[in-house]
C-alpha positions as CSV (number, residue, x, y, z in Angstrom):
1,M,-21.7,-13.9,20.9
2,N,-20.9,-15.3,17.4
3,T,-17.6,-15.4,16.2
4,T,-17.9,-17.7,13.5
5,V,-17.6,-16.4,10.1
6,S,-17.6,-18.3,6.7
7,F,-15.8,-17.0,3.5
8,H,-15.3,-17.6,-0.2
9,C,-14.2,-15.0,-2.7
10,T,-16.0,-15.1,-6.1
11,A,-13.8,-13.1,-7.9
12,C,-16.6,-11.0,-8.4
13,G,-13.9,-7.5,-7.9
14,K,-16.5,-5.5,-6.0
15,C,-13.7,-5.2,-3.1
16,C,-11.2,-4.0,-6.0
17,N,-12.7,-0.8,-5.8
18,S,-9.4,1.3,-4.8
19,P,-6.1,1.0,-5.0
20,P,-4.3,-1.1,-2.2
21,A,-2.0,-0.3,0.9
22,M,1.1,-1.6,-0.8
23,T,4.6,-2.0,0.8
24,V,7.6,0.2,-0.8
25,P,8.9,-3.3,-2.5
26,E,5.6,-3.8,-4.1
27,L,5.3,-0.4,-5.0
28,L,8.3,-0.2,-7.0
29,H,7.7,-3.6,-8.8
30,H,4.8,-1.9,-10.3
31,E,6.1,1.4,-10.4
32,D,4.4,1.9,-14.0
33,L,1.1,0.9,-12.6
34,F,0.4,2.4,-8.8
35,V,1.0,6.1,-8.3
36,G,2.7,5.4,-4.9
37,A,2.0,7.6,-1.6
38,L,2.7,8.1,1.7
39,G,-0.5,7.8,4.2
40,V,0.1,9.9,7.5
41,R,-2.7,9.3,10.4
42,R,-2.9,10.0,13.9
43,G,-1.6,7.3,15.9
44,P,-1.5,6.5,19.9
45,A,2.0,7.9,20.2
46,G,1.8,10.4,17.5
47,L,2.4,9.4,13.6
48,T,1.4,6.3,12.2
49,L,3.0,5.8,8.7
50,A,1.8,3.4,5.6
51,T,2.5,3.5,2.0
52,M,-0.3,2.9,-0.7
53,A,-1.0,3.5,-4.1
54,L,-3.6,6.7,-5.0
55,D,-5.9,7.0,-7.9
56,F,-8.8,8.8,-9.2
57,P,-11.8,8.5,-6.7
58,S,-14.0,9.0,-9.6
59,L,-12.7,5.4,-10.9
60,D,-14.0,3.4,-8.0
61,A,-11.5,0.7,-9.1
62,C,-7.9,-0.8,-8.5
63,P,-6.0,0.2,-11.2
64,A,-5.3,-3.7,-12.0
65,R,-9.0,-4.6,-11.9
66,Q,-9.6,-5.6,-15.4
67,A,-12.6,-5.3,-17.5
68,D,-14.0,-8.5,-16.6
69,G,-13.3,-8.0,-12.6
70,L,-10.4,-10.2,-12.2
71,C,-7.0,-9.2,-11.1
72,G,-4.5,-8.4,-13.8
73,I,-1.6,-8.9,-11.9
74,H,-3.0,-12.1,-9.7
75,T,0.0,-14.0,-10.6
76,N,2.5,-11.0,-10.9
77,R,3.5,-10.2,-7.4
78,K,0.0,-9.4,-6.4
79,P,0.0,-6.6,-3.0
80,A,0.1,-8.7,0.5
81,M,-3.0,-6.6,1.4
82,C,-5.1,-8.2,-1.7
83,G,-4.3,-11.6,-0.4
84,T,-4.8,-11.0,3.2
85,V,-8.5,-9.4,2.6
86,P,-10.8,-9.6,3.7
87,L,-8.9,-9.9,6.9
88,D,-7.1,-6.9,8.4
89,P,-3.5,-7.2,9.2
90,H,-3.4,-4.4,11.4
91,Q,-6.0,-5.9,13.9
92,A,-5.4,-8.9,16.1
93,D,-6.6,-12.5,15.6
94,D,-9.3,-12.2,17.8
95,R,-10.8,-9.3,16.4
96,Q,-11.1,-10.3,12.8
97,H,-14.5,-11.5,13.0
98,V,-15.5,-8.0,14.2
99,V,-13.4,-6.8,11.1
100,L,-15.6,-9.3,9.1
101,F,-18.9,-8.3,10.6
102,S,-18.3,-4.7,9.5
103,R,-17.5,-5.3,6.1
104,T,-20.9,-7.1,5.3
105,T,-22.5,-3.7,5.3
106,G,-19.4,-2.1,2.8
107,A,-19.8,-0.8,-0.4
108,G,-17.1,-3.3,-1.8
109,Y,-19.2,-6.3,-0.2
110,I,-22.8,-5.4,-0.3
111,G,-24.4,-8.4,-3.0
112,A,-21.4,-10.2,-3.1
113,E,-22.4,-12.6,-0.3
114,C,-19.2,-14.1,0.1
115,I,-18.6,-13.1,4.3
116,V,-21.4,-15.2,5.6
117,P,-21.9,-14.9,9.9
118,G,-21.7,-18.2,11.2
119,R,-21.3,-21.7,8.9
120,R,-23.0,-22.2,5.8
121,E,-22.6,-25.5,3.8
122,G,-20.3,-25.1,0.9
123,L,-18.4,-22.2,2.7
124,P,-15.1,-22.6,4.2
125,V,-14.8,-21.5,7.8
126,L,-12.5,-18.3,7.8
127,V,-12.5,-17.4,11.6
128,A,-13.7,-19.1,14.7
129,D,-13.3,-19.0,18.2
130,G,-11.0,-16.0,18.4
131,E,-8.7,-17.7,15.8
132,V,-7.8,-17.6,11.8
133,A,-9.3,-21.1,11.2
134,D,-8.4,-21.2,7.3
135,P,-4.6,-22.1,7.3
136,G,-3.8,-20.2,4.0
137,Y,-5.3,-16.8,5.3
138,R,-3.6,-17.5,8.5
139,T,-0.1,-17.7,6.5
140,Q,-1.1,-14.9,4.7
141,L,-2.0,-12.7,7.4
142,H,1.1,-13.2,9.6
143,G,3.2,-13.0,6.5
144,H,1.8,-9.7,5.9
145,R,2.3,-8.7,9.7
146,G,6.0,-9.6,9.2
147,A,6.2,-7.6,6.1
148,L,4.7,-4.6,7.6
149,G,7.3,-5.0,10.6
150,R,10.1,-4.8,8.1
151,E,9.0,-1.7,6.4
152,M,9.3,0.2,10.1
153,Q,12.9,-1.2,10.1
154,E,14.1,-0.2,7.0
155,W,12.2,3.1,6.8
156,G,9.4,3.9,8.9
157,D,11.3,4.7,12.1
158,A,13.3,7.2,10.2
159,V,10.7,8.8,8.4
160,G,8.6,9.0,11.1
161,A,11.2,10.9,13.4
162,L,12.0,12.9,10.2
163,L,8.1,14.0,9.7
164,R,7.7,14.8,13.6
165,G,9.5,17.5,13.2
166,Q,8.1,18.8,9.9
167,M,4.1,18.3,10.9
168,A,1.5,18.0,13.2
169,P,-0.5,14.8,13.5
170,P,-3.6,15.1,11.3
171,A,-7.0,15.2,13.0
172,A,-8.4,11.6,14.5
173,G,-9.7,9.7,11.5
174,D,-7.9,11.9,8.8
175,V,-5.1,10.6,5.9
176,V,-2.9,13.2,4.9
177,T,-1.1,11.5,1.5
178,L,2.5,12.7,0.6
179,P,4.8,11.5,-2.2
180,L,7.0,8.6,-1.3
181,V,10.1,11.3,-1.0
182,P,10.8,11.3,2.5
183,V,11.0,7.3,2.2
184,L,13.0,7.1,-1.0
185,A,15.5,9.8,0.5
186,V,16.0,7.5,3.5
187,L,16.4,4.3,1.6
188,A,18.7,5.9,-1.2
189,A,21.4,6.9,1.5
190,R,21.9,3.6,2.1
191,S,24.1,2.2,-0.8
192,D,24.9,3.2,-4.5
193,A,22.7,0.8,-5.5
194,A,19.6,1.4,-3.3
195,R,20.3,5.3,-4.7
196,R,19.9,3.9,-8.2
197,R,16.8,1.8,-7.9
198,C,15.2,4.8,-6.3
199,L,16.0,6.9,-9.1
200,R,14.9,4.5,-11.5
201,Y,11.3,4.4,-9.4
202,V,11.3,8.5,-9.4
203,Q,11.8,8.3,-13.4
204,R,9.1,6.0,-13.7
205,Q,6.7,7.5,-11.8
206,R,7.4,10.9,-13.2
207,A,6.0,9.3,-16.4
208,L,3.0,7.8,-14.7
209,L,2.1,10.9,-13.3
210,D,2.3,12.7,-16.5
211,R,0.0,10.8,-18.2
212,K,-2.3,10.2,-15.1
213,V,-2.5,14.2,-15.0
214,D,-3.4,14.3,-18.8
215,E,-6.3,11.6,-17.9
216,G,-7.5,13.7,-15.2
217,L,-7.8,17.0,-17.5
218,A,-9.2,15.0,-20.2
219,R,-11.9,13.2,-18.2
220,K,-12.6,16.7,-16.3
221,H,-14.6,14.6,-13.2
222,P,-15.4,17.2,-10.3
223,R,-14.5,14.3,-8.1
224,D,-10.8,14.1,-9.7
225,K,-9.6,17.7,-9.4
226,P,-8.5,17.3,-5.8
227,V,-5.9,14.2,-6.8
228,T,-5.2,16.0,-10.2
229,K,-3.7,18.8,-8.5
230,E,-2.1,16.5,-5.7
231,F,-0.7,14.2,-8.9
232,R,1.0,17.4,-10.3
233,A,2.7,18.3,-6.6
234,Y,4.0,15.0,-6.6
235,A,5.3,15.0,-9.8
236,A,7.2,18.6,-8.8
237,A,8.6,16.7,-5.9
238,Y,10.0,14.1,-7.6
239,E,11.3,16.4,-10.4
240,R,13.5,17.7,-7.5
241,L,14.3,14.6,-5.7
242,E,15.7,12.9,-9.4
243,A,17.8,15.8,-9.4
244,A,19.3,15.3,-6.1
245,L,19.7,11.6,-6.7
246,A,21.2,11.8,-10.0
247,R,24.1,13.5,-7.9
248,G,24.8,10.7,-5.9
249,G,26.2,10.6,-2.5
250,V,25.8,7.6,0.3
251,A,24.9,8.5,4.1
252,A,28.7,7.8,5.7
253,T,26.6,6.4,8.8
254,A,25.2,3.5,6.3
255,T,27.2,0.2,7.3
256,A,27.8,-2.7,4.9
257,A,25.0,-4.7,6.8
258,E,22.5,-2.1,6.4
259,A,23.3,-1.5,2.4
260,L,23.2,-5.1,2.1
261,R,19.6,-5.6,3.7
262,T,18.1,-2.6,2.0
263,E,19.6,-3.8,-1.3
264,T,17.6,-7.0,-0.7
265,Y,14.6,-5.3,0.6
266,L,14.3,-3.1,-2.5
267,D,15.2,-5.9,-5.3
268,A,17.9,-3.7,-6.3
269,A,19.1,-6.1,-8.4
270,E,16.0,-6.4,-10.3
271,A,16.5,-2.7,-11.6
272,A,20.1,-3.2,-12.2
């Protein structure tokens, strides 16, 4: 079986047809651009969690994609997922050729001719012989996996334990999206600086959600109605969380080491 795939990004913007998966620090950095959400899926051992951005489906675009198809945040902490595409950090290196072959028939890649099975003159080889051959992509892929591992360390395990007692796993293949309330509550409890950073995020998201709801109501696209409703629910949830965070309070179990680790993770100094 051929496991060699060549790839060259043409910067056409075709694959930027939806908001990306993003880590919590990335969502905080771009708090005025992306509506953050927590995606919940059925996993092998219960719930699988991942944070992401959401937008209206009728737009068929990432909020950062410009009219010329280029990324508006390419030099401003572009999400790691965008630097990893077309590879998938959730798949092993020796399965990346399967990922790439499947993408050649995806809506975001048809006509782009950026992914080519085998070798083609002038195109760099991306994967070969069960390995990621391109050193830049290999570094990006492995770094992204490390960042996802830190997500679980900082909040994933705690939020997973919390949600297991509150919701059943979604049906296979389904994704339930929630506001980031449980994630932010866990992180905010680590230190006062973390609480302040989470509070700022909530305030910025409320303003963004108000704008998004107004846009959805003005556009009146039938595909967007469920998301408009969801954004309203997010805004209400964040209003309650903002009141709780404004009152203060840090978990008595948080150690100084945990507080510093979380503040560094959140780039808490960025909002000071």
